[in-house]
C-alpha positions as CSV (number, residue, x, y, z in Angstrom):
1,M,0.0,-0.2,-0.1
2,K,1.4,3.4,-0.7
3,P,2.1,5.9,2.1
4,G,-0.8,8.3,2.4
5,R,-3.3,6.7,0.9
6,T,-6.5,6.1,3.0
7,V,-8.4,2.6,2.8
8,P,-12.1,3.0,2.6
9,A,-14.2,2.0,4.9
10,P,-16.9,-0.5,4.0
11,R,-20.1,0.1,3.3
12,T,-22.8,-0.4,6.1
13,T,-26.0,-2.1,4.7
14,G,-28.2,-2.4,8.3
15,R,-28.2,-5.7,7.8
16,A,-26.5,-8.3,10.1
17,P,-23.8,-10.0,8.5
18,S,-24.9,-13.4,6.8
19,R,-23.5,-16.5,7.8
20,A,-21.2,-18.8,5.7
21,G,-20.7,-15.8,3.2
22,A,-24.3,-16.3,2.2
23,P,-25.7,-13.6,0.4
24,A,-27.8,-11.6,2.7
25,P,-31.4,-10.9,2.5
26,P,-32.7,-8.0,0.8
27,A,-33.3,-5.3,2.9
28,E,-37.2,-5.1,3.8
29,A,-37.5,-2.5,6.9
30,D,-39.1,0.7,7.8
31,G,-36.1,2.1,7.1
32,A,-35.6,1.0,3.7
33,P,-36.7,4.4,1.1
34,P,-40.4,3.8,0.5
35,N,-41.9,3.5,-3.0
36,P,-42.4,6.7,-4.7
37,R,-45.5,5.6,-6.1
38,R,-46.6,4.0,-3.0
39,W,-50.4,6.1,-3.2
40,H,-51.0,5.4,-6.8
41,A,-50.1,1.5,-6.1
42,L,-52.8,1.4,-3.2
43,A,-55.5,2.0,-5.7
44,A,-54.8,-1.3,-7.6
45,L,-53.8,-3.1,-4.2
46,A,-57.6,-1.8,-3.6
47,V,-58.9,-4.3,-6.0
48,G,-57.9,-7.3,-4.2
49,P,-59.6,-6.7,-0.6
50,F,-63.0,-5.1,-2.7
51,L,-63.4,-8.2,-4.8
52,S,-63.0,-10.7,-2.4
53,L,-65.5,-9.8,-0.5
54,F,-67.6,-8.2,-3.4
55,D,-68.0,-12.0,-5.0
56,Q,-68.4,-13.5,-1.1
57,F,-71.4,-11.3,-0.3
58,C,-72.8,-10.8,-3.6
59,V,-74.3,-14.3,-4.1
60,N,-76.7,-14.2,-1.0
61,L,-78.6,-11.4,-2.8
62,A,-78.2,-13.2,-6.0
63,A,-78.7,-16.7,-5.1
64,P,-82.7,-16.8,-5.7
65,S,-82.1,-15.7,-9.3
66,I,-79.7,-18.3,-9.6
67,N,-81.7,-20.8,-8.2
68,R,-84.5,-20.1,-10.5
69,S,-82.0,-20.8,-13.6
70,F,-80.9,-24.2,-12.7
71,T,-83.1,-25.7,-10.0
72,L,-80.7,-26.2,-7.6
73,S,-80.7,-29.2,-5.1
74,P,-80.3,-28.1,-1.2
75,F,-76.6,-29.4,-1.4
76,E,-76.2,-27.6,-4.9
77,F,-77.5,-24.0,-3.5
78,Q,-75.6,-24.4,0.0
79,A,-72.2,-25.2,-2.0
80,V,-73.0,-22.3,-4.7
81,V,-73.5,-19.7,-1.6
82,G,-70.7,-21.1,0.9
83,G,-68.2,-22.9,-1.2
84,Y,-66.1,-19.6,-2.2
85,S,-66.0,-18.6,1.7
86,L,-65.1,-22.5,2.7
87,V,-62.2,-22.6,0.4
88,Y,-60.8,-19.1,0.7
89,G,-60.7,-19.4,4.4
90,L,-58.6,-22.8,4.2
91,G,-56.5,-21.0,1.8
92,L,-55.3,-17.9,3.1
93,I,-52.4,-18.6,5.2
94,T,-51.0,-20.8,2.6
95,G,-51.7,-17.9,-0.1
96,G,-49.9,-15.1,1.9
97,R,-46.8,-17.5,2.4
98,L,-47.2,-17.6,-1.7
99,G,-46.2,-14.2,-1.6
100,D,-43.1,-14.6,1.2
101,L,-41.9,-17.3,-1.1
102,F,-42.3,-15.9,-4.5
103,G,-42.4,-12.2,-4.1
104,R,-46.0,-10.5,-3.3
105,R,-46.3,-8.2,-6.1
106,R,-46.3,-11.5,-8.6
107,T,-48.3,-13.3,-6.5
108,Y,-50.6,-10.7,-6.4
109,R,-50.6,-10.4,-10.1
110,L,-50.9,-14.2,-10.4
111,G,-54.1,-14.2,-7.8
112,L,-55.6,-11.2,-10.2
113,V,-55.4,-13.3,-13.4
114,L,-57.0,-16.7,-11.8
115,F,-59.5,-14.6,-10.2
116,A,-60.6,-12.8,-13.4
117,V,-60.5,-16.5,-15.2
118,T,-62.6,-18.1,-12.8
119,S,-65.2,-15.1,-12.1
120,L,-65.6,-15.7,-16.1
121,A,-66.1,-19.1,-15.7
122,C,-68.9,-18.3,-13.0
123,A,-70.8,-15.9,-15.6
124,L,-70.4,-18.9,-18.6
125,A,-71.6,-21.8,-16.2
126,W,-73.9,-23.8,-17.9
127,S,-75.0,-26.0,-14.9
128,P,-75.0,-26.2,-11.1
129,A,-71.6,-28.7,-11.2
130,V,-69.7,-25.7,-13.5
131,L,-70.9,-22.9,-11.6
132,I,-69.6,-25.0,-8.5
133,A,-66.5,-25.8,-9.1
134,A,-66.2,-22.3,-10.8
135,R,-67.3,-21.1,-7.1
136,L,-63.9,-23.1,-5.6
137,A,-61.7,-21.8,-8.0
138,Q,-62.3,-18.8,-7.1
139,G,-62.6,-18.8,-3.1
140,A,-58.8,-20.6,-4.1
141,S,-58.1,-17.6,-6.3
142,A,-59.3,-14.9,-3.8
143,A,-57.0,-16.4,-1.1
144,V,-53.9,-16.0,-2.9
145,L,-54.8,-12.8,-4.1
146,Q,-55.8,-11.0,-0.3
147,P,-53.0,-11.2,1.6
148,Q,-50.6,-9.9,-0.5
149,V,-52.5,-6.7,0.0
150,L,-51.2,-6.1,3.1
151,A,-48.3,-7.5,3.2
152,L,-47.6,-5.0,0.5
153,I,-48.7,-2.5,2.5
154,R,-46.6,-3.5,5.6
155,V,-43.4,-3.4,3.4
156,Q,-44.1,0.0,1.0
157,F,-45.7,2.2,3.6
158,P,-43.5,3.7,6.8
159,P,-45.4,3.7,9.9
160,A,-46.2,7.1,9.9
161,E,-47.9,6.5,6.7
162,R,-49.5,3.2,7.4
163,A,-52.4,4.0,9.0
164,R,-53.8,6.0,6.5
165,A,-53.3,3.4,3.8
166,L,-55.1,1.1,5.9
167,S,-57.7,3.5,5.9
168,W,-58.2,2.8,2.4
169,Y,-57.8,-0.5,2.7
170,G,-60.8,-0.8,5.3
171,V,-62.8,1.2,2.8
172,S,-62.2,-1.2,-0.2
173,M,-63.5,-4.3,2.5
174,S,-66.5,-2.4,3.4
175,L,-67.5,-1.4,0.1
176,G,-66.9,-4.9,-1.2
177,M,-69.1,-6.5,1.5
178,I,-71.6,-3.5,0.9
179,C,-71.8,-3.0,-2.9
180,G,-71.9,-7.1,-2.9
181,Q,-75.3,-7.0,-1.5
182,V,-76.7,-3.9,-3.5
183,L,-75.3,-5.1,-6.9
184,G,-76.3,-8.4,-6.0
185,G,-79.8,-8.0,-5.7
186,A,-80.0,-4.9,-8.5
187,L,-78.0,-6.8,-10.9
188,P,-80.0,-9.7,-11.6
189,S,-83.8,-7.1,-11.4
190,W,-82.2,-5.3,-14.3
191,N,-81.4,-8.2,-16.4
192,L,-78.9,-6.5,-18.4
193,L,-78.7,-7.6,-22.1
194,D,-81.1,-10.5,-20.6
195,L,-78.1,-12.2,-19.0
196,G,-79.8,-12.4,-15.7
197,W,-77.6,-12.8,-12.5
198,R,-74.3,-13.6,-14.7
199,P,-73.3,-10.2,-14.5
200,V,-73.0,-10.1,-10.8
201,F,-69.8,-12.4,-11.4
202,L,-68.7,-10.1,-14.8
203,V,-68.1,-7.2,-12.6
204,A,-64.7,-9.0,-11.3
205,V,-63.0,-9.3,-15.0
206,P,-62.0,-5.6,-15.6
207,L,-61.4,-4.6,-12.1
208,C,-58.9,-7.6,-12.3
209,A,-57.5,-6.5,-15.8
210,I,-56.9,-2.8,-15.2
211,A,-55.8,-4.0,-11.5
212,H,-52.8,-6.2,-13.4
213,V,-51.5,-3.8,-15.2
214,A,-51.5,-0.9,-12.8
215,I,-49.8,-2.7,-10.0
216,A,-47.2,-3.4,-12.2
217,R,-46.3,0.1,-13.1
218,T,-46.8,1.4,-10.0
219,A,-45.7,-1.3,-7.6
220,P,-41.4,-2.2,-8.0
221,A,-40.8,-6.1,-8.0
222,D,-39.9,-7.2,-4.8
223,R,-37.2,-10.2,-4.3
224,A,-38.7,-12.8,-2.5
225,P,-36.9,-12.7,1.2
226,R,-37.4,-16.7,1.0
227,A,-36.7,-17.7,-2.3
228,G,-36.0,-20.8,-3.2
229,Q,-36.2,-22.6,0.2
230,G,-39.9,-24.6,-0.7
231,I,-43.2,-24.7,0.9
232,D,-44.1,-26.7,3.9
233,G,-46.4,-29.4,2.3
234,A,-47.4,-31.3,5.6
235,G,-48.2,-27.6,7.2
236,I,-51.0,-27.1,4.4
237,A,-52.2,-30.4,4.9
238,L,-52.7,-30.1,8.7
239,S,-53.6,-26.5,8.2
240,T,-56.2,-26.9,6.0
241,G,-57.6,-30.2,7.5
242,G,-57.8,-28.0,10.7
243,F,-59.7,-25.9,9.7
244,A,-61.7,-27.5,7.4
245,L,-63.0,-29.4,10.2
246,L,-63.7,-25.9,12.2
247,L,-65.8,-24.5,9.4
248,L,-68.0,-27.8,7.9
249,P,-69.6,-28.4,10.9
250,L,-70.3,-24.6,11.5
251,A,-72.0,-24.8,8.5
252,A,-73.9,-27.5,9.2
253,L,-74.8,-26.0,12.8
254,R,-76.5,-23.3,10.2
255,E,-79.0,-26.0,8.8
256,G,-80.3,-27.6,12.1
257,S,-77.8,-30.7,11.6
258,F,-74.8,-29.7,14.2
259,L,-75.5,-33.0,16.3
260,P,-74.0,-35.6,16.8
261,A,-70.9,-35.2,14.4
262,G,-70.3,-31.7,14.8
263,P,-68.7,-31.4,18.1
264,V,-66.4,-34.4,17.0
265,L,-65.1,-32.6,14.1
266,L,-64.9,-29.7,16.0
267,C,-62.3,-31.6,18.5
268,A,-61.0,-33.0,15.6
269,G,-59.8,-29.7,14.1
270,A,-58.6,-28.2,16.9
271,L,-56.1,-31.9,17.5
272,L,-55.1,-30.9,13.8
273,L,-54.4,-27.7,14.2
274,T,-52.6,-28.4,17.8
275,A,-50.5,-30.8,15.3
276,F,-50.1,-28.3,13.2
277,A,-48.5,-25.6,15.8
278,G,-45.9,-28.5,17.0
279,H,-45.2,-29.5,13.4
280,Q,-44.3,-25.5,12.8
281,V,-42.3,-25.2,15.5
282,R,-40.1,-28.4,14.7
283,R,-39.8,-26.5,11.9
284,G,-38.5,-23.7,13.2
285,R,-36.0,-25.3,15.5
286,K,-34.5,-27.2,12.3
287,N,-34.0,-23.1,10.5
288,R,-36.5,-24.6,7.9
289,T,-39.5,-22.6,6.1
290,V,-42.5,-22.5,8.4
291,L,-45.7,-21.8,6.6
292,L,-46.9,-19.7,10.2
293,P,-43.9,-18.7,12.4
294,V,-45.3,-19.1,15.7
295,R,-43.1,-16.8,17.6
296,F,-45.6,-14.0,16.3
297,F,-47.8,-15.2,19.1
298,R,-45.1,-15.3,21.8
299,G,-46.1,-11.4,22.2
300,R,-49.4,-11.0,23.8
301,T,-50.2,-8.1,21.2
302,F,-50.5,-10.0,18.4
303,G,-52.6,-12.6,20.0
304,L,-54.9,-10.1,20.8
305,G,-54.9,-8.7,17.8
306,V,-56.1,-11.5,15.9
307,L,-58.7,-12.3,18.6
308,L,-60.1,-8.7,18.5
309,N,-60.1,-9.2,14.6
310,F,-62.0,-12.4,15.2
311,L,-64.9,-10.8,17.4
312,L,-65.4,-7.9,15.0
313,Y,-66.2,-10.0,11.9
314,M,-68.1,-12.4,13.8
315,S,-69.9,-10.0,14.6
316,S,-70.5,-7.8,11.9
317,V,-70.5,-9.8,8.5
318,P,-73.7,-12.3,10.1
319,F,-75.2,-8.6,11.0
320,A,-75.3,-7.5,7.7
321,V,-76.3,-10.9,6.2
322,M,-79.1,-11.5,8.0
323,L,-80.6,-7.7,7.2
324,G,-80.6,-8.5,3.5
325,L,-82.4,-11.8,4.6
326,Y,-85.0,-10.0,6.7
327,L,-85.4,-7.4,4.5
328,Q,-86.6,-9.2,1.4
329,D,-88.3,-12.0,3.3
330,E,-89.8,-10.3,6.2
331,S,-90.6,-6.5,4.5
332,H,-91.2,-8.2,1.1
333,L,-88.5,-5.7,-0.5
334,S,-87.3,-6.7,-4.1
335,P,-83.4,-7.8,-3.8
336,A,-82.6,-4.5,-5.7
337,A,-84.6,-2.4,-2.9
338,A,-83.1,-4.8,-0.4
339,G,-79.2,-3.7,-2.0
340,L,-80.3,-0.2,-1.8
341,V,-80.8,0.0,1.8
342,F,-77.1,-0.7,2.4
343,T,-76.3,2.4,0.2
344,P,-76.1,4.7,2.8
345,A,-74.3,2.5,5.1
346,A,-71.6,2.3,2.3
347,V,-71.3,5.6,2.2
348,A,-70.9,5.6,6.1
349,I,-68.3,3.1,6.6
350,A,-66.1,5.0,4.0
351,A,-66.2,7.8,5.6
352,G,-65.6,6.2,8.9
353,S,-62.6,4.9,7.2
354,R,-60.9,7.5,6.1
355,V,-61.2,9.8,9.4
356,S,-60.4,7.0,12.1
357,P,-56.3,7.9,12.1
358,A,-56.6,11.6,12.3
359,L,-59.0,10.9,15.2
360,Q,-56.7,8.0,16.5
361,R,-53.9,10.4,16.3
362,R,-55.4,12.9,17.9
363,H,-57.2,11.6,20.4
364,G,-55.9,8.2,21.1
365,V,-58.0,5.3,22.4
366,R,-60.8,7.5,23.2
367,A,-61.4,7.7,19.3
368,L,-61.7,4.0,19.4
369,V,-64.1,4.4,22.5
370,A,-66.2,6.8,20.4
371,A,-66.1,4.1,17.1
372,T,-67.6,1.9,19.1
373,A,-70.3,3.7,21.0
374,L,-71.2,4.9,17.2
375,A,-71.4,1.1,16.5
376,A,-73.2,-0.1,19.5
377,A,-75.9,3.0,19.0
378,G,-76.3,1.8,15.7
379,L,-77.0,-1.8,16.4
380,A,-79.3,-0.8,19.8
381,G,-81.2,1.5,17.1
382,A,-81.6,-1.8,14.7
383,L,-82.8,-4.0,17.4
384,A,-85.5,-1.9,18.8
385,T,-86.9,-1.1,15.3
386,V,-87.4,-5.0,14.5
387,G,-88.5,-5.4,18.4
388,L,-90.9,-2.7,18.1
389,G,-92.0,-2.3,14.6
390,T,-93.7,-4.2,11.7
391,P,-92.0,-5.6,9.0
392,D,-93.0,-3.0,6.7
393,A,-92.6,-0.4,8.5
394,V,-89.1,-0.7,9.7
395,V,-86.9,-0.3,6.3
396,L,-86.3,3.8,7.0
397,P,-85.4,3.0,10.6
398,L,-83.2,0.1,9.7
399,T,-81.0,2.2,7.0
400,V,-80.5,4.6,9.4
401,S,-79.1,2.5,12.1
402,F,-77.5,0.3,9.9
403,A,-75.9,3.7,8.7
404,V,-74.7,4.8,11.9
405,Y,-73.6,1.3,12.6
406,G,-71.0,1.5,9.4
407,L,-69.9,4.8,10.8
408,G,-68.3,3.1,13.9
409,N,-67.2,0.0,12.0
410,G,-65.5,2.3,9.5
411,M,-63.7,3.7,12.3
412,I,-62.9,0.5,14.2
413,V,-61.6,-1.5,11.2
414,P,-58.3,0.3,10.4
415,L,-57.4,0.8,13.4
416,L,-57.7,-3.1,14.5
417,T,-55.8,-4.0,11.4
418,G,-53.1,-1.9,12.7
419,V,-52.6,-4.0,16.0
420,V,-51.5,-6.8,14.2
421,L,-49.5,-5.4,11.5
422,A,-47.2,-3.8,13.6
423,Q,-46.0,-6.7,15.7
424,V,-45.5,-8.7,12.0
425,P,-41.7,-8.5,10.7
426,P,-41.3,-7.7,6.9
427,R,-40.1,-10.7,5.7
428,D,-43.0,-12.4,7.1
429,A,-45.8,-9.9,5.9
430,G,-47.5,-12.2,3.9
431,A,-48.5,-15.1,6.7
432,G,-48.9,-12.6,8.8
433,S,-51.7,-11.1,6.4
434,G,-52.6,-15.1,6.2
435,V,-53.7,-15.3,9.7
436,L,-55.3,-12.2,9.9
437,S,-57.8,-12.8,7.1
438,T,-58.2,-16.4,8.6
439,A,-59.4,-15.3,12.0
440,Q,-61.5,-13.0,10.1
441,Q,-63.3,-15.5,7.9
442,L,-63.7,-18.1,10.6
443,G,-65.2,-15.2,12.7
444,A,-67.7,-14.6,9.9
445,A,-68.6,-18.1,9.8
446,A,-68.9,-18.7,13.6
447,G,-71.4,-15.8,14.1
448,I,-73.5,-16.8,10.9
449,A,-73.4,-19.9,12.5
450,V,-74.8,-19.0,15.9
451,M,-77.0,-16.5,14.2
452,G,-78.7,-19.6,11.7
453,A,-79.1,-21.6,15.0
454,F,-81.6,-18.9,15.7
455,L,-82.9,-18.9,12.8
456,Y,-83.9,-22.4,11.6
457,P,-86.6,-24.1,13.3
458,A,-85.5,-27.9,14.4
459,A,-89.3,-28.8,13.1
460,A,-89.5,-29.2,8.9
461,G,-91.9,-26.3,7.6
462,V,-92.2,-24.1,10.0
463,P,-91.5,-20.4,9.3
464,L,-88.2,-19.3,9.6
465,R,-87.7,-17.4,12.9
466,Y,-86.6,-13.6,11.5
467,A,-87.4,-11.7,14.5
468,D,-85.5,-14.4,16.9
469,A,-82.2,-14.3,14.5
470,M,-82.6,-10.8,14.4
471,G,-82.3,-9.9,18.1
472,A,-79.5,-12.5,18.3
473,G,-77.5,-11.6,16.2
474,T,-77.8,-7.8,17.2
475,A,-76.9,-8.6,20.7
476,L,-74.2,-11.0,19.4
477,A,-72.8,-7.8,17.2
478,V,-73.0,-5.5,20.2
479,L,-71.2,-8.4,22.2
480,G,-68.3,-8.5,19.7
481,V,-67.8,-4.8,19.0
482,L,-67.5,-3.9,23.1
483,C,-64.9,-6.8,23.3
484,A,-63.0,-6.0,20.0
485,A,-62.9,-2.1,21.8
486,L,-62.0,-3.4,25.2
487,L,-59.1,-5.8,23.9
488,A,-57.8,-3.0,21.4
489,A,-57.4,-0.6,24.3
490,A,-55.0,-3.2,25.9
491,A,-53.2,-4.0,22.7
492,R,-52.4,-0.3,21.9
493,R,-51.1,0.3,25.7
494,R,-48.5,-2.2,24.3
495,P,-45.4,-0.8,22.3
496,A,-45.7,-1.6,18.4
497,A,-42.4,-4.0,17.3
498,D,-42.2,-1.7,14.6
């Protein structure tokens, strides 16, 4: 070395040295430069949660038209209505991990293509068997699509902006649920081009195409931090089997056939999920790829966040489903008119989701208390309306009550989602998103099952008990919202793991 010449200091990357000279994984941390077009990318990402919920709920009001077209058997009817949700819920954890393994943008674009193809197959179905197969495939596509959205929000937005991004995520999810109810009733009634119910499924095709192009132009291709490590096949089998054994008895409860096999299946599902957890621990100790990092649950905040999301969806989703049925069968509204009752709630949900980050920054936990009070007040109004009014005179009061509930619910959703995401390291964002979405699906299924137990009479030929079901559903929703708020307040007192 020549005199007077200095050796340049080694560059620092902010990453820990890799073992045995192996290349370090790509930097994916809150300190990394954010995507300059992240807000444009968010518009393309919002299509995923919107469509996932839209196609889950549109069939609730389109089902009578589909039934008239095909004359479905009871099994076929349940498969068309519930098959999507079942497969969607079973595949969410696996779908989230696929993004961690192969890149989230790539997996999101693949999910969009699959969702467009399966939606088109639903619209073109010429027999019940084809429609059922297409609906099941559509649910699997949604399971690939949905977890990537939260994962990309987690890694592309810095903590200071994440609450705003999550508010738009909450808007897209809530609007997907409400618009599914609205258009699911309206489109078959309009009978566009004499296509009946088929345009309900065609809605997804152009939206998927636009989002597929837009996300490629606005979000950079992410290098998968776990590329080449393979997929945990045994973990997929154990988790899918366990959740299937939990969801199927809940669906049977809605039909009044829970006993005696239901408790046995629930216990078997719990055993499989216990085996799944042990399998993940053993693979983690060997430094092998896991489907679900069990370390997420070592901190109490992540578990609380998952639980409170479960409670919120256990209360909100069944209430919306039951309200749609009540308005048609008891208030004798057409599907289109019943769907329009949800429009003010859609506007209220969007408004609540947008204002919640600013209110939370300014007022802290008090914003969550206010949101809970609004949601509870709306639900109490709905309960009083159903209990005191006649079915043909409750439409306007129910519309107002549901809008008040929607405002509070729209404020709660992004706050609670942030509780979970803050605890997930960027490299595991897909897996964390899959866990959160699975909890939401299980909560919705559990709530619908409980409400169905009140709705369906034990004896055949007896009218459905809408007053009992609406009362039970409203009470369940109030309880779920209050418990979620208490858990969220406890979780937010703990430091975030950003």
